[in-house]
PDB file with SEQRES, HELIX, SHEET and CRYST1 records, atoms N, CA, C and O in Angstrom:
SEQRES   1 A   75  SER ASP ILE LEU VAL TYR ASP ARG SER GLY LYS PRO PHE          
SEQRES   2 A   75  LEU LEU ILE GLU CYS LYS ALA MET GLY ILE GLN LEU ASP          
SEQRES   3 A   75  GLU LYS VAL LEU THR GLN ALA ALA GLN TYR ASN PHE ILE          
SEQRES   4 A   75  LEU GLN ALA PRO TYR VAL ALA ILE THR ASN GLY ILE HIS          
SEQRES   5 A   75  LEU ILE ALA TYR CYS ILE ASP TYR GLN ALA ASN THR PHE          
SEQRES   6 A   75  GLU PHE LEU GLN GLU ILE PRO GLN LEU PRO                      
HELIX    1 AA1 GLU A   27  LEU A   40  1                                  14    
SHEET    1 AA1 5 ILE A   3  TYR A   6  0                                        
SHEET    2 AA1 5 PRO A  12  CYS A  18 -1                                        
SHEET    3 AA1 5 TYR A  44  THR A  48  1                                        
SHEET    4 AA1 5 LEU A  53  ASP A  59 -1                                        
SHEET    5 AA1 5 THR A  64  LEU A  68 -1                                        
CRYST1    1.000    1.000    1.000  90.00  90.00  90.00 P 1           1          
ATOM      1  N   SER A   1       4.980  -9.501 -15.205  1.00  0.00           N  
ATOM      2  CA  SER A   1       3.634  -9.548 -14.674  1.00  0.00           C  
ATOM      3  C   SER A   1       3.074 -10.852 -15.145  1.00  0.00           C  
ATOM      4  O   SER A   1       3.587 -11.472 -16.076  1.00  0.00           O  
ATOM      5  N   ASP A   2       2.015 -11.265 -14.494  1.00  0.00           N  
ATOM      6  CA  ASP A   2       1.308 -12.639 -14.767  1.00  0.00           C  
ATOM      7  C   ASP A   2       0.246 -12.393 -15.849  1.00  0.00           C  
ATOM      8  O   ASP A   2       0.160 -13.207 -16.769  1.00  0.00           O  
ATOM      9  N   ILE A   3      -0.560 -11.339 -15.805  1.00  0.00           N  
ATOM     10  CA  ILE A   3      -1.641 -11.147 -16.763  1.00  0.00           C  
ATOM     11  C   ILE A   3      -1.614  -9.668 -17.152  1.00  0.00           C  
ATOM     12  O   ILE A   3      -1.505  -8.782 -16.305  1.00  0.00           O  
ATOM     13  N   LEU A   4      -1.718  -9.431 -18.487  1.00  0.00           N  
ATOM     14  CA  LEU A   4      -1.784  -8.043 -18.919  1.00  0.00           C  
ATOM     15  C   LEU A   4      -3.010  -7.919 -19.787  1.00  0.00           C  
ATOM     16  O   LEU A   4      -3.071  -8.625 -20.793  1.00  0.00           O  
ATOM     17  N   VAL A   5      -3.974  -7.105 -19.502  1.00  0.00           N  
ATOM     18  CA  VAL A   5      -5.172  -6.888 -20.277  1.00  0.00           C  
ATOM     19  C   VAL A   5      -4.998  -5.530 -21.091  1.00  0.00           C  
ATOM     20  O   VAL A   5      -4.647  -4.465 -20.584  1.00  0.00           O  
ATOM     21  N   TYR A   6      -5.291  -5.730 -22.390  1.00  0.00           N  
ATOM     22  CA  TYR A   6      -5.134  -4.529 -23.242  1.00  0.00           C  
ATOM     23  C   TYR A   6      -6.578  -3.874 -23.463  1.00  0.00           C  
ATOM     24  O   TYR A   6      -7.594  -4.562 -23.362  1.00  0.00           O  
ATOM     25  N   ASP A   7      -6.616  -2.618 -23.745  1.00  0.00           N  
ATOM     26  CA  ASP A   7      -7.873  -2.014 -24.076  1.00  0.00           C  
ATOM     27  C   ASP A   7      -8.173  -2.228 -25.562  1.00  0.00           C  
ATOM     28  O   ASP A   7      -7.384  -2.846 -26.275  1.00  0.00           O  
ATOM     29  N   ARG A   8      -9.275  -1.732 -26.009  1.00  0.00           N  
ATOM     30  CA  ARG A   8      -9.749  -2.007 -27.365  1.00  0.00           C  
ATOM     31  C   ARG A   8      -8.758  -1.403 -28.461  1.00  0.00           C  
ATOM     32  O   ARG A   8      -8.777  -1.821 -29.619  1.00  0.00           O  
ATOM     33  N   SER A   9      -7.946  -0.458 -28.061  1.00  0.00           N  
ATOM     34  CA  SER A   9      -7.007   0.133 -28.990  1.00  0.00           C  
ATOM     35  C   SER A   9      -5.682  -0.515 -28.948  1.00  0.00           C  
ATOM     36  O   SER A   9      -4.777  -0.140 -29.695  1.00  0.00           O  
ATOM     37  N   GLY A  10      -5.532  -1.510 -28.067  1.00  0.00           N  
ATOM     38  CA  GLY A  10      -4.201  -2.254 -28.005  1.00  0.00           C  
ATOM     39  C   GLY A  10      -3.224  -1.722 -26.928  1.00  0.00           C  
ATOM     40  O   GLY A  10      -2.105  -2.219 -26.806  1.00  0.00           O  
ATOM     41  N   LYS A  11      -3.629  -0.778 -26.204  1.00  0.00           N  
ATOM     42  CA  LYS A  11      -2.731  -0.218 -25.070  1.00  0.00           C  
ATOM     43  C   LYS A  11      -2.947  -0.956 -23.787  1.00  0.00           C  
ATOM     44  O   LYS A  11      -4.073  -1.362 -23.497  1.00  0.00           O  
ATOM     45  N   PRO A  12      -1.924  -1.144 -23.013  1.00  0.00           N  
ATOM     46  CA  PRO A  12      -2.038  -1.786 -21.684  1.00  0.00           C  
ATOM     47  C   PRO A  12      -3.115  -1.101 -20.944  1.00  0.00           C  
ATOM     48  O   PRO A  12      -3.154   0.129 -20.910  1.00  0.00           O  
ATOM     49  N   PHE A  13      -4.070  -1.904 -20.295  1.00  0.00           N  
ATOM     50  CA  PHE A  13      -5.143  -1.299 -19.507  1.00  0.00           C  
ATOM     51  C   PHE A  13      -5.075  -1.738 -18.072  1.00  0.00           C  
ATOM     52  O   PHE A  13      -5.279  -0.935 -17.161  1.00  0.00           O  
ATOM     53  N   LEU A  14      -4.776  -3.072 -17.846  1.00  0.00           N  
ATOM     54  CA  LEU A  14      -4.799  -3.552 -16.508  1.00  0.00           C  
ATOM     55  C   LEU A  14      -3.617  -4.614 -16.293  1.00  0.00           C  
ATOM     56  O   LEU A  14      -3.604  -5.621 -17.000  1.00  0.00           O  
ATOM     57  N   LEU A  15      -2.727  -4.426 -15.428  1.00  0.00           N  
ATOM     58  CA  LEU A  15      -1.673  -5.382 -15.081  1.00  0.00           C  
ATOM     59  C   LEU A  15      -2.118  -6.128 -13.902  1.00  0.00           C  
ATOM     60  O   LEU A  15      -2.490  -5.497 -12.913  1.00  0.00           O  
ATOM     61  N   ILE A  16      -2.117  -7.423 -13.906  1.00  0.00           N  
ATOM     62  CA  ILE A  16      -2.437  -8.283 -12.742  1.00  0.00           C  
ATOM     63  C   ILE A  16      -1.262  -9.101 -12.322  1.00  0.00           C  
ATOM     64  O   ILE A  16      -0.681  -9.815 -13.140  1.00  0.00           O  
ATOM     65  N   GLU A  17      -0.898  -9.023 -11.091  1.00  0.00           N  
ATOM     66  CA  GLU A  17       0.209  -9.799 -10.468  1.00  0.00           C  
ATOM     67  C   GLU A  17      -0.510 -10.842  -9.551  1.00  0.00           C  
ATOM     68  O   GLU A  17      -1.251 -10.469  -8.641  1.00  0.00           O  
ATOM     69  N   CYS A  18      -0.276 -12.118  -9.809  1.00  0.00           N  
ATOM     70  CA  CYS A  18      -0.822 -13.258  -9.025  1.00  0.00           C  
ATOM     71  C   CYS A  18       0.265 -13.844  -8.121  1.00  0.00           C  
ATOM     72  O   CYS A  18       1.390 -14.134  -8.527  1.00  0.00           O  
ATOM     73  N   LYS A  19      -0.146 -13.988  -6.910  1.00  0.00           N  
ATOM     74  CA  LYS A  19       0.825 -14.540  -5.839  1.00  0.00           C  
ATOM     75  C   LYS A  19       0.171 -15.826  -5.340  1.00  0.00           C  
ATOM     76  O   LYS A  19      -1.031 -16.045  -5.488  1.00  0.00           O  
ATOM     77  N   ALA A  20       1.014 -16.663  -4.743  1.00  0.00           N  
ATOM     78  CA  ALA A  20       0.538 -17.858  -4.050  1.00  0.00           C  
ATOM     79  C   ALA A  20      -0.355 -17.491  -2.873  1.00  0.00           C  
ATOM     80  O   ALA A  20      -0.258 -16.393  -2.324  1.00  0.00           O  
ATOM     81  N   MET A  21      -1.221 -18.418  -2.491  1.00  0.00           N  
ATOM     82  CA  MET A  21      -2.174 -18.161  -1.343  1.00  0.00           C  
ATOM     83  C   MET A  21      -1.445 -17.750  -0.011  1.00  0.00           C  
ATOM     84  O   MET A  21      -1.994 -16.994   0.791  1.00  0.00           O  
ATOM     85  N   GLY A  22      -0.311 -18.223   0.180  1.00  0.00           N  
ATOM     86  CA  GLY A  22       0.384 -17.998   1.441  1.00  0.00           C  
ATOM     87  C   GLY A  22       1.088 -16.667   1.456  1.00  0.00           C  
ATOM     88  O   GLY A  22       1.586 -16.271   2.509  1.00  0.00           O  
ATOM     89  N   ILE A  23       1.163 -15.917   0.301  1.00  0.00           N  
ATOM     90  CA  ILE A  23       1.915 -14.678   0.274  1.00  0.00           C  
ATOM     91  C   ILE A  23       0.968 -13.526   0.670  1.00  0.00           C  
ATOM     92  O   ILE A  23      -0.151 -13.385   0.178  1.00  0.00           O  
ATOM     93  N   GLN A  24       1.497 -12.731   1.580  1.00  0.00           N  
ATOM     94  CA  GLN A  24       0.775 -11.571   2.036  1.00  0.00           C  
ATOM     95  C   GLN A  24       0.824 -10.475   1.039  1.00  0.00           C  
ATOM     96  O   GLN A  24       1.877 -10.301   0.427  1.00  0.00           O  
ATOM     97  N   LEU A  25      -0.212  -9.711   0.809  1.00  0.00           N  
ATOM     98  CA  LEU A  25      -0.188  -8.659  -0.166  1.00  0.00           C  
ATOM     99  C   LEU A  25       0.245  -7.390   0.595  1.00  0.00           C  
ATOM    100  O   LEU A  25      -0.578  -6.641   1.122  1.00  0.00           O  
ATOM    101  N   ASP A  26       1.556  -7.188   0.629  1.00  0.00           N  
ATOM    102  CA  ASP A  26       2.158  -6.130   1.469  1.00  0.00           C  
ATOM    103  C   ASP A  26       2.863  -5.140   0.553  1.00  0.00           C  
ATOM    104  O   ASP A  26       2.792  -5.234  -0.672  1.00  0.00           O  
ATOM    105  N   GLU A  27       3.526  -4.216   1.166  1.00  0.00           N  
ATOM    106  CA  GLU A  27       4.250  -3.143   0.416  1.00  0.00           C  
ATOM    107  C   GLU A  27       5.278  -3.712  -0.565  1.00  0.00           C  
ATOM    108  O   GLU A  27       5.452  -3.156  -1.650  1.00  0.00           O  
ATOM    109  N   LYS A  28       5.953  -4.790  -0.219  1.00  0.00           N  
ATOM    110  CA  LYS A  28       6.935  -5.432  -1.126  1.00  0.00           C  
ATOM    111  C   LYS A  28       6.215  -5.908  -2.381  1.00  0.00           C  
ATOM    112  O   LYS A  28       6.740  -5.699  -3.475  1.00  0.00           O  
ATOM    113  N   VAL A  29       5.089  -6.513  -2.293  1.00  0.00           N  
ATOM    114  CA  VAL A  29       4.340  -7.051  -3.478  1.00  0.00           C  
ATOM    115  C   VAL A  29       3.839  -5.862  -4.310  1.00  0.00           C  
ATOM    116  O   VAL A  29       3.864  -5.907  -5.540  1.00  0.00           O  
ATOM    117  N   LEU A  30       3.384  -4.795  -3.627  1.00  0.00           N  
ATOM    118  CA  LEU A  30       2.842  -3.594  -4.331  1.00  0.00           C  
ATOM    119  C   LEU A  30       4.030  -2.975  -5.129  1.00  0.00           C  
ATOM    120  O   LEU A  30       3.850  -2.573  -6.278  1.00  0.00           O  
ATOM    121  N   THR A  31       5.176  -2.904  -4.549  1.00  0.00           N  
ATOM    122  CA  THR A  31       6.372  -2.295  -5.224  1.00  0.00           C  
ATOM    123  C   THR A  31       6.758  -3.175  -6.382  1.00  0.00           C  
ATOM    124  O   THR A  31       7.154  -2.644  -7.420  1.00  0.00           O  
ATOM    125  N   GLN A  32       6.666  -4.538  -6.274  1.00  0.00           N  
ATOM    126  CA  GLN A  32       7.016  -5.366  -7.374  1.00  0.00           C  
ATOM    127  C   GLN A  32       6.108  -5.200  -8.562  1.00  0.00           C  
ATOM    128  O   GLN A  32       6.582  -5.172  -9.698  1.00  0.00           O  
ATOM    129  N   ALA A  33       4.757  -5.085  -8.327  1.00  0.00           N  
ATOM    130  CA  ALA A  33       3.858  -4.835  -9.369  1.00  0.00           C  
ATOM    131  C   ALA A  33       4.053  -3.462  -9.993  1.00  0.00           C  
ATOM    132  O   ALA A  33       3.836  -3.296 -11.194  1.00  0.00           O  
ATOM    133  N   ALA A  34       4.466  -2.453  -9.183  1.00  0.00           N  
ATOM    134  CA  ALA A  34       4.668  -1.058  -9.760  1.00  0.00           C  
ATOM    135  C   ALA A  34       5.911  -1.133 -10.629  1.00  0.00           C  
ATOM    136  O   ALA A  34       5.948  -0.486 -11.675  1.00  0.00           O  
ATOM    137  N   GLN A  35       6.960  -1.915 -10.232  1.00  0.00           N  
ATOM    138  CA  GLN A  35       8.126  -1.974 -11.094  1.00  0.00           C  
ATOM    139  C   GLN A  35       7.832  -2.673 -12.447  1.00  0.00           C  
ATOM    140  O   GLN A  35       8.333  -2.250 -13.488  1.00  0.00           O  
ATOM    141  N   TYR A  36       7.028  -3.727 -12.413  1.00  0.00           N  
ATOM    142  CA  TYR A  36       6.574  -4.390 -13.697  1.00  0.00           C  
ATOM    143  C   TYR A  36       5.760  -3.354 -14.629  1.00  0.00           C  
ATOM    144  O   TYR A  36       5.829  -3.370 -15.858  1.00  0.00           O  
ATOM    145  N   ASN A  37       5.012  -2.487 -13.907  1.00  0.00           N  
ATOM    146  CA  ASN A  37       4.183  -1.573 -14.690  1.00  0.00           C  
ATOM    147  C   ASN A  37       4.852  -0.264 -15.115  1.00  0.00           C  
ATOM    148  O   ASN A  37       4.292   0.563 -15.835  1.00  0.00           O  
ATOM    149  N   PHE A  38       6.103  -0.128 -14.616  1.00  0.00           N  
ATOM    150  CA  PHE A  38       6.847   1.141 -14.918  1.00  0.00           C  
ATOM    151  C   PHE A  38       6.961   1.426 -16.401  1.00  0.00           C  
ATOM    152  O   PHE A  38       6.800   2.560 -16.852  1.00  0.00           O  
ATOM    153  N   ILE A  39       7.258   0.312 -17.190  1.00  0.00           N  
ATOM    154  CA  ILE A  39       7.440   0.570 -18.572  1.00  0.00           C  
ATOM    155  C   ILE A  39       6.117   0.481 -19.333  1.00  0.00           C  
ATOM    156  O   ILE A  39       5.911   1.223 -20.293  1.00  0.00           O  
ATOM    157  N   LEU A  40       5.217  -0.416 -18.917  1.00  0.00           N  
ATOM    158  CA  LEU A  40       3.976  -0.628 -19.565  1.00  0.00           C  
ATOM    159  C   LEU A  40       2.988   0.545 -19.313  1.00  0.00           C  
ATOM    160  O   LEU A  40       2.197   0.879 -20.195  1.00  0.00           O  
ATOM    161  N   GLN A  41       3.031   1.121 -18.198  1.00  0.00           N  
ATOM    162  CA  GLN A  41       2.213   2.266 -17.749  1.00  0.00           C  
ATOM    163  C   GLN A  41       0.658   1.949 -17.993  1.00  0.00           C  
ATOM    164  O   GLN A  41      -0.077   2.747 -18.575  1.00  0.00           O  
ATOM    165  N   ALA A  42       0.244   0.766 -17.518  1.00  0.00           N  
ATOM    166  CA  ALA A  42      -1.194   0.546 -17.567  1.00  0.00           C  
ATOM    167  C   ALA A  42      -1.792   1.371 -16.547  1.00  0.00           C  
ATOM    168  O   ALA A  42      -1.187   1.512 -15.483  1.00  0.00           O  
ATOM    169  N   PRO A  43      -2.984   1.975 -16.751  1.00  0.00           N  
ATOM    170  CA  PRO A  43      -3.625   2.843 -15.796  1.00  0.00           C  
ATOM    171  C   PRO A  43      -4.191   2.110 -14.559  1.00  0.00           C  
ATOM    172  O   PRO A  43      -4.470   2.759 -13.550  1.00  0.00           O  
ATOM    173  N   TYR A  44      -4.364   0.792 -14.612  1.00  0.00           N  
ATOM    174  CA  TYR A  44      -4.883   0.008 -13.516  1.00  0.00           C  
ATOM    175  C   TYR A  44      -3.946  -1.189 -13.170  1.00  0.00           C  
ATOM    176  O   TYR A  44      -3.341  -1.777 -14.066  1.00  0.00           O  
ATOM    177  N   VAL A  45      -3.835  -1.543 -11.861  1.00  0.00           N  
ATOM    178  CA  VAL A  45      -3.035  -2.598 -11.440  1.00  0.00           C  
ATOM    179  C   VAL A  45      -3.868  -3.294 -10.421  1.00  0.00           C  
ATOM    180  O   VAL A  45      -4.604  -2.694  -9.638  1.00  0.00           O  
ATOM    181  N   ALA A  46      -3.709  -4.685 -10.468  1.00  0.00           N  
ATOM    182  CA  ALA A  46      -4.393  -5.502  -9.418  1.00  0.00           C  
ATOM    183  C   ALA A  46      -3.413  -6.559  -8.989  1.00  0.00           C  
ATOM    184  O   ALA A  46      -2.615  -7.073  -9.773  1.00  0.00           O  
ATOM    185  N   ILE A  47      -3.504  -6.867  -7.699  1.00  0.00           N  
ATOM    186  CA  ILE A  47      -2.706  -7.926  -7.117  1.00  0.00           C  
ATOM    187  C   ILE A  47      -3.525  -8.850  -6.373  1.00  0.00           C  
ATOM    188  O   ILE A  47      -4.370  -8.413  -5.592  1.00  0.00           O  
ATOM    189  N   THR A  48      -3.358 -10.072  -6.541  1.00  0.00           N  
ATOM    190  CA  THR A  48      -4.158 -11.142  -5.802  1.00  0.00           C  
ATOM    191  C   THR A  48      -3.309 -12.303  -5.357  1.00  0.00           C  
ATOM    192  O   THR A  48      -2.317 -12.654  -5.998  1.00  0.00           O  
ATOM    193  N   ASN A  49      -3.702 -12.884  -4.272  1.00  0.00           N  
ATOM    194  CA  ASN A  49      -3.222 -14.151  -3.844  1.00  0.00           C  
ATOM    195  C   ASN A  49      -4.242 -15.315  -3.844  1.00  0.00           C  
ATOM    196  O   ASN A  49      -4.068 -16.358  -3.214  1.00  0.00           O  
ATOM    197  N   GLY A  50      -5.363 -15.030  -4.636  1.00  0.00           N  
ATOM    198  CA  GLY A  50      -6.429 -15.952  -4.704  1.00  0.00           C  
ATOM    199  C   GLY A  50      -7.459 -15.823  -3.606  1.00  0.00           C  
ATOM    200  O   GLY A  50      -8.561 -16.360  -3.709  1.00  0.00           O  
ATOM    201  N   ILE A  51      -7.123 -15.158  -2.625  1.00  0.00           N  
ATOM    202  CA  ILE A  51      -8.011 -14.893  -1.491  1.00  0.00           C  
ATOM    203  C   ILE A  51      -8.354 -13.397  -1.377  1.00  0.00           C  
ATOM    204  O   ILE A  51      -9.510 -12.994  -1.247  1.00  0.00           O  
ATOM    205  N   HIS A  52      -7.314 -12.637  -1.432  1.00  0.00           N  
ATOM    206  CA  HIS A  52      -7.459 -11.184  -1.291  1.00  0.00           C  
ATOM    207  C   HIS A  52      -7.118 -10.509  -2.615  1.00  0.00           C  
ATOM    208  O   HIS A  52      -6.395 -11.096  -3.420  1.00  0.00           O  
ATOM    209  N   LEU A  53      -7.601  -9.316  -2.868  1.00  0.00           N  
ATOM    210  CA  LEU A  53      -7.325  -8.555  -4.081  1.00  0.00           C  
ATOM    211  C   LEU A  53      -7.137  -7.109  -3.707  1.00  0.00           C  
ATOM    212  O   LEU A  53      -7.940  -6.543  -2.965  1.00  0.00           O  
ATOM    213  N   ILE A  54      -6.049  -6.486  -4.231  1.00  0.00           N  
ATOM    214  CA  ILE A  54      -5.818  -5.099  -4.132  1.00  0.00           C  
ATOM    215  C   ILE A  54      -5.828  -4.582  -5.538  1.00  0.00           C  
ATOM    216  O   ILE A  54      -5.135  -5.130  -6.395  1.00  0.00           O  
ATOM    217  N   ALA A  55      -6.607  -3.521  -5.819  1.00  0.00           N  
ATOM    218  CA  ALA A  55      -6.585  -2.899  -7.111  1.00  0.00           C  
ATOM    219  C   ALA A  55      -6.459  -1.417  -6.932  1.00  0.00           C  
ATOM    220  O   ALA A  55      -6.948  -0.833  -5.965  1.00  0.00           O  
ATOM    221  N   TYR A  56      -5.768  -0.802  -7.924  1.00  0.00           N  
ATOM    222  CA  TYR A  56      -5.560   0.654  -7.801  1.00  0.00           C  
ATOM    223  C   TYR A  56      -5.423   1.261  -9.181  1.00  0.00           C  
ATOM    224  O   TYR A  56      -5.068   0.574 -10.139  1.00  0.00           O  
ATOM    225  N   CYS A  57      -5.712   2.588  -9.283  1.00  0.00           N  
ATOM    226  CA  CYS A  57      -5.610   3.364 -10.499  1.00  0.00           C  
ATOM    227  C   CYS A  57      -4.488   4.315 -10.334  1.00  0.00           C  
ATOM    228  O   CYS A  57      -4.303   4.917  -9.276  1.00  0.00           O  
ATOM    229  N   ILE A  58      -3.702   4.456 -11.434  1.00  0.00           N  
ATOM    230  CA  ILE A  58      -2.468   5.363 -11.341  1.00  0.00           C  
ATOM    231  C   ILE A  58      -2.719   6.542 -12.287  1.00  0.00           C  
ATOM    232  O   ILE A  58      -3.108   6.410 -13.447  1.00  0.00           O  
ATOM    233  N   ASP A  59      -2.462   7.703 -11.684  1.00  0.00           N  
ATOM    234  CA  ASP A  59      -2.540   9.002 -12.477  1.00  0.00           C  
ATOM    235  C   ASP A  59      -1.027   9.273 -12.675  1.00  0.00           C  
ATOM    236  O   ASP A  59      -0.329   9.629 -11.726  1.00  0.00           O  
ATOM    237  N   TYR A  60      -0.568   9.112 -13.834  1.00  0.00           N  
ATOM    238  CA  TYR A  60       0.910   9.285 -14.097  1.00  0.00           C  
ATOM    239  C   TYR A  60       1.268  10.830 -14.160  1.00  0.00           C  
ATOM    240  O   TYR A  60       2.394  11.192 -13.820  1.00  0.00           O  
ATOM    241  N   GLN A  61       0.400  11.663 -14.556  1.00  0.00           N  
ATOM    242  CA  GLN A  61       0.649  13.031 -14.688  1.00  0.00           C  
ATOM    243  C   GLN A  61       0.770  13.645 -13.245  1.00  0.00           C  
ATOM    244  O   GLN A  61       1.656  14.463 -12.996  1.00  0.00           O  
ATOM    245  N   ALA A  62      -0.097  13.251 -12.341  1.00  0.00           N  
ATOM    246  CA  ALA A  62      -0.068  13.727 -11.005  1.00  0.00           C  
ATOM    247  C   ALA A  62       0.857  12.947 -10.037  1.00  0.00           C  
ATOM    248  O   ALA A  62       1.109  13.352  -8.902  1.00  0.00           O  
ATOM    249  N   ASN A  63       1.355  11.778 -10.575  1.00  0.00           N  
ATOM    250  CA  ASN A  63       2.205  10.881  -9.799  1.00  0.00           C  
ATOM    251  C   ASN A  63       1.539  10.427  -8.534  1.00  0.00           C  
ATOM    252  O   ASN A  63       2.149  10.417  -7.465  1.00  0.00           O  
ATOM    253  N   THR A  64       0.199  10.023  -8.660  1.00  0.00           N  
ATOM    254  CA  THR A  64      -0.536   9.609  -7.548  1.00  0.00           C  
ATOM    255  C   THR A  64      -1.209   8.249  -7.881  1.00  0.00           C  
ATOM    256  O   THR A  64      -1.182   7.795  -9.025  1.00  0.00           O  
ATOM    257  N   PHE A  65      -1.801   7.625  -6.864  1.00  0.00           N  
ATOM    258  CA  PHE A  65      -2.600   6.450  -7.141  1.00  0.00           C  
ATOM    259  C   PHE A  65      -3.807   6.460  -6.217  1.00  0.00           C  
ATOM    260  O   PHE A  65      -3.830   7.226  -5.253  1.00  0.00           O  
ATOM    261  N   GLU A  66      -4.755   5.677  -6.469  1.00  0.00           N  
ATOM    262  CA  GLU A  66      -6.040   5.591  -5.704  1.00  0.00           C  
ATOM    263  C   GLU A  66      -6.496   4.143  -5.678  1.00  0.00           C  
ATOM    264  O   GLU A  66      -6.731   3.542  -6.727  1.00  0.00           O  
ATOM    265  N   PHE A  67      -6.634   3.531  -4.380  1.00  0.00           N  
ATOM    266  CA  PHE A  67      -7.125   2.243  -4.225  1.00  0.00           C  
ATOM    267  C   PHE A  67      -8.570   2.185  -4.744  1.00  0.00           C  
ATOM    268  O   PHE A  67      -9.328   3.144  -4.596  1.00  0.00           O  
ATOM    269  N   LEU A  68      -8.957   1.000  -5.379  1.00  0.00           N  
ATOM    270  CA  LEU A  68     -10.333   0.855  -5.908  1.00  0.00           C  
ATOM    271  C   LEU A  68     -10.956  -0.316  -5.156  1.00  0.00           C  
ATOM    272  O   LEU A  68     -10.294  -1.216  -4.640  1.00  0.00           O  
ATOM    273  N   GLN A  69     -12.252  -0.229  -5.137  1.00  0.00           N  
ATOM    274  CA  GLN A  69     -13.124  -1.358  -4.576  1.00  0.00           C  
ATOM    275  C   GLN A  69     -13.244  -2.573  -5.444  1.00  0.00           C  
ATOM    276  O   GLN A  69     -13.516  -3.681  -4.982  1.00  0.00           O  
ATOM    277  N   GLU A  70     -13.032  -2.331  -6.732  1.00  0.00           N  
ATOM    278  CA  GLU A  70     -13.141  -3.462  -7.660  1.00  0.00           C  
ATOM    279  C   GLU A  70     -12.420  -3.250  -8.943  1.00  0.00           C  
ATOM    280  O   GLU A  70     -12.136  -2.097  -9.265  1.00  0.00           O  
ATOM    281  N   ILE A  71     -12.091  -4.263  -9.716  1.00  0.00           N  
ATOM    282  CA  ILE A  71     -11.398  -4.183 -10.954  1.00  0.00           C  
ATOM    283  C   ILE A  71     -12.250  -3.489 -12.001  1.00  0.00           C  
ATOM    284  O   ILE A  71     -13.388  -3.906 -12.214  1.00  0.00           O  
ATOM    285  N   PRO A  72     -11.744  -2.419 -12.684  1.00  0.00           N  
ATOM    286  CA  PRO A  72     -12.539  -1.719 -13.609  1.00  0.00           C  
ATOM    287  C   PRO A  72     -12.811  -2.526 -14.813  1.00  0.00           C  
ATOM    288  O   PRO A  72     -12.043  -3.425 -15.158  1.00  0.00           O  
ATOM    289  N   GLN A  73     -13.931  -2.215 -15.489  1.00  0.00           N  
ATOM    290  CA  GLN A  73     -14.290  -2.764 -16.785  1.00  0.00           C  
ATOM    291  C   GLN A  73     -13.706  -1.984 -17.938  1.00  0.00           C  
ATOM    292  O   GLN A  73     -13.537  -0.767 -17.853  1.00  0.00           O  
ATOM    293  N   LEU A  74     -13.410  -2.652 -18.973  1.00  0.00           N  
ATOM    294  CA  LEU A  74     -12.974  -1.935 -20.175  1.00  0.00           C  
ATOM    295  C   LEU A  74     -14.018  -1.007 -20.644  1.00  0.00           C  
ATOM    296  O   LEU A  74     -15.203  -1.338 -20.672  1.00  0.00           O  
ATOM    297  N   PRO A  75     -13.561   0.236 -21.040  1.00  0.00           N  
ATOM    298  CA  PRO A  75     -14.594   1.143 -21.539  1.00  0.00           C  
ATOM    299  C   PRO A  75     -15.143   0.809 -22.837  1.00  0.00           C  
ATOM    300  O   PRO A  75     -16.018   1.515 -23.338  1.00  0.00           O  
TER     301      PRO A  75                                                      
END                                                                             
């Protein structure tokens, strides 16, 4: 991953994957970020190419994710 933000207790909170401006944020890029996060298990992931941003929250117990309108703030 390019950037990893930790919460106040030191656990991974937000993984950010940065791509070049010419790279489309497609399923391949989402899969790559998910693979990086597999071990870290940060609850939030964001992907950007400097122009567009995709952010989502992962529920590991339900094995689901939800796209977000913005990057979450630390609690």
